[in-house]
Phi, psi and omega in degrees: 000135183261145187285332174301318187293311177303317180295336177268355176275160180276176180302304187302316181296327179284321182288336177287325184293310189300316184291316183296319179297317182295323181289321178295314173304310179299320182292318177295328177296313178300313178292333173286331175291325176290308178218126184312147174281154175299312176231104179289348176294340178302323180297319176293323185286325175299312178299322175291331172297319173302316180299312186296322181289326177284331170302312184298315179306313186286329176299325184275000000 
């Protein structure tokens, strides 16, 4: 996820994106606890995507 893309989005779009990304992260985390992911680094990337979206939301 690029910061430029987040800066162009509205507050509502970013808040919806945060909800979706958090849900995706929680699903990935749960699935990883049940059966290991092929690439566990995806969890880190997803967590950082959530953080980037939250930062962009707080800036606005």
